[in-house]
N, C-alpha and C positions, 0 to 999 in steps of 0.2 A: 534784148531781143531785136531782130532785125524788122524795122518798121515796114520797110517795102516787101518783106515776106509776108507779114500780117495783113497788110492791104491786099496782097494777091490772094491769100487764102479767103478772107471775107468776100471777096469780089467772086470767087469761084464758087463759093457755096452759095452767094445769092443767085449768079448764073444757073448752078445745077437747078435750084428749086425754081426757077422760072419758066422750066420746061416742063412738059408731060411726064408723069411718072410712067416707067416701063418703055419709055421711047427710047430710039437710038441715041437720040441728042442727050437725054439724061445719062445713058450708059456712058458715052464718050466723056462728058464732062466729071462724072463720078470717077472714072479711070484717071483723068487729069488731076482731080482734087486728091486722089490717094497717092499719086505719084508726087504731088508738090508736098503733102504731109511727110511721105518718106525722106524727102530731101534733107528735112530738118531731123531724121532718125526718130520719128514718131511712128508708132507709139511705144518702141522697144529699143533696147540696147543692141547693137550689132555684135556684140561680144559673143552671143549664141550662135551667130553664123560661122565666125572666124575658124574655129576648131573643127567643126562638123560638116562644112562645105564640101570637103573631099572625102569621097568615099573610101579611098585607098588608105587615107593617112588617120582618118577618125577612129576613136575607139568606140566600142558599143555604149558606154555610157554618154560620150559625147552625141553621138547619133541620136541616142533616145532623148538626151535634153534638148536637142535641136527639133525632134518631133513634136515635143511638148510645146516648145517655143512656137512652132509654125501653126499648131492648132490655136494657140492663144491669138496669134495674130489675126487668124482668120474669124474667129469669133469676135475680135476686136473691130474688124471692117465691116462684118456684117451688121453689129450693133450701130456702128457709126451710120451707115447707109439706111438701116431702117429708121433712124431718129435723126436724120439730117435734116429734113424738112418739116416732117410731123413725127410726134411719138407713136411709134408701134410696138413697142416693147412694154411689158409690165413694169410698173414703178418707175418709169421715165417720166419725168415731169417736164423737162424742157428739152426744146430741139437744139440741135448744134448751131443751126443757121441763126437762131436768136442770141447767141452768146458771142461774147468777145474772143479775140484770139488766144489770150493767155488761159481763158476758161477752156476752150476746145483742147488745147494741148495737154492741159492738167487732166481733164476728163478721160482723154484717150490714154494717157500713160497709167491712170489709176485702174480703169477698167481692164487694161492689158495685164496689170500686175495681178490684179483679183483673179482674173481667169487663169494666168499660168499657175497662181497658186492653189487655185482649185483643181486643177489637172495633176498638180504635183502630188496633192493629198490625196486624191483618188487612186492615182498611180500607186503611190507609196502603200496604202491599204490593200490593194488589189494584189500587189507583189508579194506583201506578207503572207497572203493566203493564197497564192497560186498553187502551190504545191498540195495536192487533195488526194487522199487514199481513201477508197469506199470500205466500210465496215461490213459486218455480215449482214446488216438490215439495210444497206444500200445508202447509209448517211455519210456525208463528206467528212473528213477528218483533217485537221490542221497538221503541219509538220511536226509539232510538238506532241500532239496526240498520237500521231503516227509512232513517234519515237520511244514514248512511255511503254515500258517493258511489257508486253503481252503475256498472256497464260503461257503460250507454247512459244518460249524464246527462240526468234530465230538465229542462224549462225552470225548473221552480220551484226547482231546486237553485242556478241561477245568481241566481235572484232573492234566495233566502235569504242567498247569500254577499255580494251588494251591499249587503242591509240589514245584514248584520253588519260590513261594512267602514265603512259611512257612519254607523252608530249615531248617527242625527240627534237622537233624544230624549237620548240619553246614559246611558239606562237601563242599557245593556251594561257600560259603563265603571263606572258606579257600584255594580253587584252584583259584589262581589269577596269573596276570603277575608278574614276579619277580620285587620287590620293588614297587609294585603298588597295594596293597590291595584292593584299591578303584576299580580296575577293575578286577573283579572276575566273576567266572563263572554264580553266580545269576544274576547280573545286565546285563551282556551281553546276556544270555539265554532270560531273560525276555524282554529286547527290540527286539532281533531279532526273537524269536519264537512267543511270546505273542503279543507283540505291532507291529510285521512284519515291523520294520523300517528298510530302507535300510543299507548297510554297511557304506555309505558314512556319513549318518547322525549320526551313532554310532560312527564312528571314529572322527568325527567333535566334538561331546559331550565331549568324553574323551580327546581330543587332542592328539591323537596317529594316526600314519599310518595304513591304513588298511591293509598293509602288515605285520604288527604286530598282528593285531586282528585276522584276518583270520586263520592263523595257530594255535593260541591259542583255538579259536572256534572249528576248526576241529579236533585237537589232543589231547585236555583236555575237552573241553566242551561237545561234542557230546558223548564222552565215558561214561559220566555220566548220559546223556539222554538215551542213548542206554541201560544201566544197568537199570534204572528205568522202561523203557518200556519192558524189558525183564521180570522183577520182577512181573510187573502187567500183563504179559501175553500178551501184545500186539503184540509183535514180537518174532521169535524164538531165543533161545539164540544162541550167536556165540562165538567161541574161542576168548579170549581176545587178544590184539595186543601183539606181542612177545616182551618180555624184554631180549634183547641179553645179555650174561655174558659179564662181563668186559673185554675189548679189548685192550692189550698193544700196539697194532699196529696202532695207531689213525693216524699218518701221512702216512702211507701206505694205509689206508683206504681211506683218504682224497685224496690223489694223485690219486688212482684208479677212486674215484668218479668224480672228476675234469676232469680226461683225458678220461674217457669212456663214462661218462653222460648216463647211460643205459637207463633212461626213456625220454631223450631228452629234459628235463625240462630246463636244462642250456642253451642250444641252443635255445631254443623257447622262452626264456626270453631274450627281449633286448630293448634297448633304442627305443623311439618312431621315427618311420621313420628312423631308423638307424639298419637295420637287422644284420649288421657286428658288432655292438658293442653290444655283448651277455653276460650274466651273466658268462658264461664258460671262455670268455676271460678276464673279468675284475678279476675273483676269482684266475683263474691261475697264472696271473700276480702278484696278491697280495702274494700268497703262493710261487711262485717261486723266487720273488724277496726279497732281504734283505733290501729295502728300506722300510719307513714308509708308511702307507697306504695314507697319503697326498701326499707324493711324487708320489707313482704309480699313482693316479688318475691324477695328474698335467700332468705327463709323457704320459698317455694314451690320455688325452685330447689334448695336443700339438700336437701329432702324427696324430691326427684324427680330427683337426681343430676345436675342441668342446670348450665349457666354461667348466671350471673345476665345476662351482656350478652345472651345470646340469648333469654332470657324477657324482658328489658327491651325489646329489639327487637320482640317478638310482641305486647307490650303496646300500644307506641305506633303500630305497623303495622296491627294488626288489632283490638285490645280498644277502644282509645280511639275509633276512628272509629264503632264500633258504638254507644258510649256519646254520642259528639257527636249521632250521627243520632236515637237516643232523644230527647235532650234538645231539639232542633229540633223533632222530631214532637210532643212534648207541649207546646212553646211555652215552655220555659225558659231556652232560649239561641238564639242565632242562630250563623251560620257565622263 
């Protein structure tokens, strides 16, 4: 770390806090302080800027990633200025000026990554539900609910089923669960949309948990259906799901997701009749512990008077699919 740079940072923080809040001098010094931090690429990686800076050459995915990045940066600087001299936000215990240079850098980078992750998760959940159709009672239906065969089958549903059966491009058969080519988008979509089979029956046929099939269907299969319906003019085109640039801070992203649980999905996923045994609790123990997963499960089971087999089933049916979805959403893994 550059000692001179750190000395300048600490001096600028002291100077900024020495002048009156909301004064012109405070504003000028705050601007200088932020520019000084940016000179060391804080709080973010400029890889987000590179591809999306040019409107003419950037793809929609790159521009979307860039907008999320910009929002995370804005939230980070706001947090920094609100807590520079005195703590003005909830759950903040130490002002930045009271801490050493290395701590300031780490805090800003972690806060940025947590906010970026929150934005990605919320954006992902919103986009999964963005296609809505109103039923006869005026209630919104998801894309899956809209596609399940209604009583009066529309013409486009026959066309969709014909497309699924033909799969002339082969894309449906090529899209499959990892190491399970027999469980591909074609067979799953035919059973779910055309035959209108319940998830329990499909999972039993393929001998896989529903928790494995559902994310595959939602995150991979429905995207292909959406594209087909858009090309045929049945629904309005929507921007594709964002493919985030490779992020070298996987562990920090994972920690933030597990600790903050921005959509409350981890806390709402719990063992039957045991709301205290949540996916958040199990996954936090898994990644905070140096022990093997088997030992972690046994420890939690013993502490909570549970059978290890029951907790193990909860992990593989409920917790692991959430972890897999997080990995795919962040671009760290595939189905």
